[in-house]
Backbone as a ProteinNet text record, in pm:
[ID]
protein_1_A
[PRIMARY]
MATTTAQLILTSTDLLSDSLSVSAIGTLTGAGNSTGLTGTEGLGRKKLASGHAQYILFEGGNRTADKAHKIYLKNTSTTASEYFLITVNAEDVGRLYAGDWAFFPWSAHDSDNDIKIDPSADDMTLEYMLFTDD
[TERTIARY]
14734.9	14662	14512.6	14438.8	14293	14229.2	14122.9	14045	13901.4	13854.4	13718.1	13651.4	13535.1	13462.6	13331	13299	13170.9	13088.8	12959.1	12871.2	12740.4	12690.9	12563.6	12479.3	12354.3	12261.8	12133.9	12094.9	11971	11878.3	11756.5	11658.8	11522	11443.3	11305	11231	11107.4	11024.1	10924.5	10911.4	10809.4	10856.2	10985.7	11037.3	11041.2	11079.6	11092.2	10995.7	10993.7	10908.2	10960.8	11090.4	11150.5	11203.6	11229.7	11288.1	11428.3	11463	11594	11675.4	11799.8	11891.1	12032.7	12089.7	12224.5	12304.1	12425.8	12510.1	12652.2	12713.5	12853.5	12922	13046.2	13123.4	13267.9	13331.6	13470.3	13541.4	13672	13755.2	13808.7	13795.8	13844.1	13995.3	14064.6	14210.7	14259.3	14386	14447.9	14467.2	14501.4	14521.1	14639.1	14613.1	14718.1	14785.9	14723.5	14785.7	14678.1	14720.4	14625.5	14621.9	14677.6	14675.7	14541.4	14484	14354.4	14358.4	14244	14234.9	14253.3	14335.9	14368.4	14317.2	14263.8	14216.9	14066.7	14008.9	13867.3	13846.1	13741.7	13680.5	13558	13570.8	13477.5	13330.9	13250.2	13106.7	13055.2	12987.2	12934.1	12798.8	12736.3	12608.2	12617.5	12561	12557	12412.3	12367.1	12231.7	12243.7	12175.6	12182.8	12074.6	12115.9	12026.8	11922.7	11830.9	11727.2	11791	11718.3	11772.1	11866.1	11820.8	11906.7	11974.6	12096.3	12175.8	12280.6	12343.4	12446.7	12561.9	12613.5	12717.8	12829.1	12956	13069	13092.2	13069.4	13087.3	13232.6	13293.3	13434.8	13502.5	13616.3	13690.4	13796.5	13788.9	13883.8	14027	14046.8	14180.9	14250.6	14176	14234.5	14278.7	14272.5	14303.8	14413.6	14476.4	14579.5	14514.3	14558.4	14503.8	14537.9	14459.8	14483.8	14490.9	14408.3	14398.6	14264.4	14245	14125.9	14019.2	13980.9	13880	13743.2	13668.8	13532.3	13444.3	13322.2	13230.6	13100.6	13055.5	12925.4	12838.7	12714.7	12618.5	12483.7	12409	12273.5	12184.3	12067.6	11966.1	11884.8	11891.9	11823.8	11677.8	11631.4	11492.9	11393.4	11276.2	11166.2	11051.7	11071.2	10972.2	11002.8	10914.8	10940.6	10984	10935.3	10965.9	11098.4	11163.4	11288.1	11408.2	11497.8	11615.4	11736.5	11854.4	11978.9	12020.7	12047.2	12104	12255.5	12318	12462.9	12524.9	12627.3	12692.1	12843.3	12905.4	13051	13090	13185.4	13235.3	13120.2	13030.2	12914.5	12818.3	12834	12742.9	12658.1	12527.7	12438.7	12455.2	12496.9	12513.7	12378.1	12296.7	12164.3	12109.3	11987.8	11918.3	11910.1	11935.7	11916	11787.4	11681.6	11554.6	11557.1	11452.4	11442.9	11481.2	11579	11624	11722.3	11740.2	11835.4	11978.6	12068.2	12210.3	12290.3	12415.4	12504.7	12644	12715.5	12854.8	12925.1	13024.8	13087.4	13233.1	13313.7	13452.8	13457.1	13564.1	13577.9	13719	13729.6	13858.4	13883.4	13938.5	13964.9	14100.9	14108.5	14239.6	14243.3	14129.7	14126.7	13984.4	13966.1	13835.3	13726.1	13763.1	13662.2	13588.6	13647.7	13586.1	13533	13499.9	13436.6	13306.6	13276.4	13147.8	13055.9	12948.7	12855.2	12718.1	12649.9	12514.6	12422	12300.1	12200.1	12069.4	12028.1	11905.5	11781.3	11675.4	11551.5	11464.6	11497.2	11418.7	11512.3	11459.5	11537.2	11552.8	11660.5	11685.8	11691.8	11748.9	11769.4	11905.3	11917	12041.5	12096.3	12225.6	12296.8	12399.6	12399.8	12502.8	12610.3	12738.2	12844.9	12972.4	13055.5	13187.5	13276.6	13402.6	13502.7	13606.6	13631	13738.5	13848.6	13975.2	14083.4	14214.8	14307.6	14441.6	14544.1	14498.8	14590.2	14685.2
-3539	-3436.1	-3461.5	-3358.6	-3368.2	-3367.2	-3442.6	-3440.7	-3406	-3294.7	-3250.8	-3229.7	-3289.3	-3281.5	-3207.4	-3115.3	-3044.2	-3088.5	-3106	-3151.2	-3073	-3036.7	-2967.4	-3041.2	-3069.7	-3136.1	-3053.1	-3009	-2934.1	-3017.2	-3041.2	-3114.8	-3049.3	-3057.9	-3011.4	-3076.3	-3112.2	-3168	-3066.6	-2949.9	-2854.1	-2709	-2684.2	-2548.1	-2503.2	-2593.7	-2566.4	-2655.3	-2641.2	-2727.7	-2872	-2891.2	-3023.7	-3038.4	-3160.5	-3184.1	-3124.6	-3073.9	-3015.7	-3109.7	-3135	-3215.4	-3165.9	-3097.1	-3043.1	-3090.9	-3136.5	-3183.9	-3132.8	-3087.5	-3043.9	-3098.4	-3142.1	-3196.1	-3150.2	-3120.5	-3077	-3101.1	-3119.1	-3134.9	-2998.2	-2961.9	-2832.9	-2838.4	-2749.9	-2747.3	-2608.1	-2601.7	-2474.9	-2386.5	-2261.9	-2163.6	-2202.4	-2222.9	-2249.4	-2383.9	-2480.8	-2612.6	-2720.9	-2844.3	-2955	-3018.1	-2946.3	-2993.7	-2961.3	-3056.7	-3035	-2927.1	-2862.3	-2763.8	-2835.2	-2779.5	-2847.5	-2775.8	-2655.4	-2580.4	-2560.6	-2557.7	-2524.4	-2445.3	-2368.7	-2325.6	-2412.8	-2526.2	-2637.2	-2600.4	-2696.1	-2677.2	-2628.6	-2516.5	-2458.6	-2396.1	-2357.2	-2287.8	-2163.6	-2056.9	-1932	-1892.4	-1885.4	-1837.9	-1692.6	-1608.6	-1465.7	-1428.2	-1361.8	-1328.8	-1225.2	-1201.6	-1101.4	-966.5	-884.9	-754.7	-770.4	-839.2	-872.6	-749.7	-769.4	-666.1	-734.7	-658.8	-715.8	-768.9	-885	-952.6	-992.9	-972.2	-1016.4	-1164.4	-1247.4	-1392.2	-1431.5	-1379	-1404.4	-1271.5	-1246.9	-1122.9	-1141	-1060.1	-1067.8	-1040.5	-953	-919.4	-1032.6	-1137.2	-1252.3	-1362.1	-1339	-1439.9	-1388.8	-1480.9	-1448.5	-1421.5	-1317.6	-1282.8	-1390	-1395.7	-1483.3	-1631.9	-1674.6	-1816.1	-1869.9	-1998	-2064.4	-2082.8	-1974.5	-1982.1	-2015.1	-2102.6	-2137	-2128.2	-2078.2	-2060.7	-2136.3	-2206	-2273.4	-2205.5	-2170.2	-2108.7	-2176.6	-2191.8	-2247	-2182.1	-2137.7	-2085.3	-2203.8	-2232.4	-2349.2	-2322.4	-2201.5	-2167.5	-2249.1	-2271.8	-2336.7	-2238	-2112.5	-2007.4	-1941.7	-1960.4	-1921.2	-1775.8	-1685.4	-1542.9	-1501.2	-1588.2	-1552	-1573.7	-1474.8	-1482.7	-1419.8	-1455.1	-1387.5	-1309.4	-1180.5	-1100.1	-1117.4	-1160.6	-1181.2	-1060.3	-1001.5	-881.3	-901.3	-857.7	-856.8	-720.3	-653.4	-523.7	-424.4	-418.7	-327.8	-352.1	-464	-501.3	-619.4	-606.5	-717.6	-826.7	-945.3	-1059.8	-1124.8	-1136.2	-1194.2	-1240.1	-1294.2	-1342.4	-1494.6	-1554.5	-1698	-1715.1	-1757.8	-1781.2	-1917.5	-1946.1	-2069.6	-2191.5	-2268.2	-2388.9	-2364.6	-2239.6	-2208	-2226.1	-2253.2	-2264.7	-2201.7	-2173.3	-2115.3	-2174.9	-2184.8	-2229.1	-2143.1	-2064.9	-1971.6	-1944.4	-1899.8	-1863	-1726	-1703	-1576.3	-1523.2	-1401	-1334.5	-1248.9	-1310.4	-1240.3	-1174.2	-1047.3	-982.9	-865.8	-809.4	-701.8	-686.9	-593.7	-579.5	-535.1	-484.2	-448.6	-572.4	-690	-812.3	-903.4	-845.1	-923.2	-984.6	-1105.5	-1169.4	-1133	-1060.4	-1015	-1077.6	-1105.3	-1159.5	-1070.8	-1057.8	-976.8	-1055.1	-1106.8	-1185.8	-1096.8	-1149.4	-1072.8	-1081	-1171.5	-1188.9	-1225.7	-1221.2	-1257	-1408.2	-1449.2	-1589.3	-1683.5	-1638.7	-1724.5	-1793.4	-1910.7	-1987.5	-2004.2	-1974.5	-1992.5	-2102.9	-2199.6	-2302.8	-2253.4	-2274.3	-2219.1	-2302	-2286.4	-2350.4	-2276.6	-2258.6	-2199	-2304.2	-2324.6	-2411.8	-2319.6	-2350.4	-2260	-2333.8	-2273.1	-2328.9	-2237.9	-2156.5	-2072.5	-2159
-3965.6	-4037.8	-4021.7	-3987.7	-3975.8	-4114	-4128.2	-4252	-4215.4	-4269.2	-4244.6	-4379	-4395.4	-4521.5	-4499.8	-4590	-4586.9	-4707	-4684.4	-4792	-4786.6	-4903.4	-4916.3	-5018.8	-4982.4	-5074.3	-5078.8	-5197.6	-5217.3	-5304.5	-5257.2	-5336	-5323.3	-5429.2	-5427.1	-5542.8	-5517.5	-5624.4	-5678	-5610.9	-5654	-5664.1	-5655.6	-5667.9	-5813.5	-5902.4	-6045.3	-6122.3	-6253.7	-6334.7	-6335.8	-6312.4	-6298.5	-6156.6	-6115.9	-5983.7	-5977.1	-5859.2	-5836.4	-5749.1	-5789.7	-5709.5	-5735.5	-5636	-5646.9	-5526.4	-5551	-5443.3	-5463.1	-5353.8	-5357.2	-5232.7	-5249.6	-5137.6	-5152.9	-5041.8	-5048	-4916.3	-4924.3	-4806.1	-4766.7	-4641.4	-4593.9	-4577.3	-4647.4	-4641	-4606.2	-4565.8	-4530.4	-4652.5	-4626.9	-4732.9	-4821.6	-4950.7	-5047.9	-5035.5	-4969.7	-4957.9	-4952.5	-4938.6	-4931.5	-4791.9	-4694.2	-4556.3	-4493.7	-4423.8	-4361	-4254.5	-4232.9	-4125.8	-3992.1	-3905.8	-3781	-3657.4	-3673.5	-3558.1	-3559.1	-3440.2	-3426.6	-3299	-3300.1	-3175.9	-3174.2	-3106.6	-3112.3	-3108.7	-3146.8	-3153.8	-3019.8	-3024.6	-2901	-2924.4	-2816.1	-2821.9	-2735.9	-2785.4	-2710.6	-2694.5	-2569.2	-2540	-2500	-2574.7	-2548.7	-2448.7	-2343.7	-2233.3	-2274.3	-2184.3	-2208.3	-2238.6	-2312.4	-2353.1	-2469.9	-2574.5	-2688	-2747.4	-2792.8	-2858	-2943.8	-3031.7	-3118.7	-3032.7	-3070.7	-2995.1	-3090.6	-3052.7	-3134.4	-3106.3	-3207.9	-3193.7	-3217	-3325.1	-3356.2	-3386.9	-3322.3	-3342.9	-3450.1	-3554.4	-3664.9	-3623.5	-3526.7	-3481.3	-3408	-3370.9	-3301.1	-3396.2	-3524.1	-3626.4	-3718.4	-3787.7	-3884.8	-4020.3	-4086.1	-4217.5	-4320.4	-4424.9	-4540.1	-4504.4	-4412.3	-4377	-4425.2	-4412.9	-4466	-4357.5	-4292.6	-4188.1	-4249	-4181	-4221.2	-4096.9	-4114	-4002.2	-4026.9	-3923.3	-3923.1	-3818	-3855.7	-3764.4	-3781.4	-3671.2	-3679.8	-3574.8	-3618.2	-3528.3	-3477.2	-3347.2	-3292	-3255.9	-3276.6	-3242.6	-3324.5	-3267.3	-3338.8	-3363.6	-3325.2	-3348.9	-3482.5	-3580.4	-3719.7	-3736.5	-3655	-3672.4	-3609.4	-3531.5	-3465	-3556.6	-3558.5	-3645	-3577.4	-3628.7	-3595.6	-3718.6	-3702.7	-3810.2	-3801.9	-3911.8	-3918.5	-3987.2	-3923.9	-3976.1	-3980.3	-4089.3	-4102.5	-4157.6	-4092.5	-4139	-4158.3	-4062.5	-4062.6	-4179.3	-4248.3	-4356.9	-4312.6	-4330.6	-4298.9	-4403.4	-4358.9	-4447.7	-4472.5	-4368.8	-4383.1	-4250	-4256.5	-4137.8	-4139.3	-4023.3	-4005	-3924.7	-3991.8	-3923.3	-3854.5	-3777.1	-3699.2	-3783.2	-3735.4	-3804.8	-3917.5	-3960.3	-4067.9	-4019	-4113	-4082.6	-4196.5	-4169.3	-4270.5	-4252.6	-4363.7	-4363.9	-4468	-4426.5	-4519.7	-4482.3	-4581.2	-4553.5	-4486.4	-4410.9	-4338.6	-4355.2	-4404	-4419.1	-4294.9	-4194.1	-4068.6	-4074.7	-4039.5	-4033.6	-3937.9	-3903.4	-3805.2	-3752.3	-3661.7	-3597.2	-3694.1	-3812.3	-3912.1	-3963.1	-3948.2	-3999.3	-3888.3	-3774.6	-3668.7	-3720.8	-3675	-3703.6	-3587.7	-3619.1	-3516.4	-3539.9	-3430.7	-3438.3	-3356.5	-3403.3	-3335.5	-3335.5	-3219.6	-3214	-3221.6	-3279.5	-3292.5	-3167	-3075.4	-2953.6	-2838.2	-2718.5	-2600.1	-2588	-2521.9	-2486.1	-2605.7	-2716.6	-2834.2	-2823.3	-2887.2	-2884	-3025.3	-3040.5	-3166.9	-3148.4	-3240.3	-3243.1	-3339.9	-3305.7	-3389.9	-3380	-3483.6	-3484.1	-3583.1	-3547.9	-3636.1	-3669.3	-3798.2	-3846.8	-3897.7	-3863	-3901.9	-3917.6	-3992	-4003	-3936.4	-3838.9	-3759.5	-3681.3
[MASK]
++++++++++++++++++++++++++++++++++++++++++++++++++++++++++++++++++++++++++++++++++++++++++++++++++++++++++++++++++++++++++++++++++++++

């Protein structure tokens, strides 16, 4: 059984009137069980060629519904104004600016839930990984 742990640590000394320190950790498990996630579309990078346009990163129709899919994304750009717009089911989830990353669950079941990315500039690189119990 695979064991994969995700951890998030948020700290700041000047965001609030007091110091901020929040930490969360969890083991990634399959849907409705305590078995570790055993599938991945391993860590990869996608460099989008000139003439940027929306690109389907993960197709919902290629996955089993009601599973414990998790997605990791990172914008590797160092240019502050460059971002990837993340879209699911024709809804803009948000922008990942230079150095930003995201980790979120994904309810894949059909093409309406494709994970799409749209770079703001040419020749940008996105780092990505899908964890799944398919």
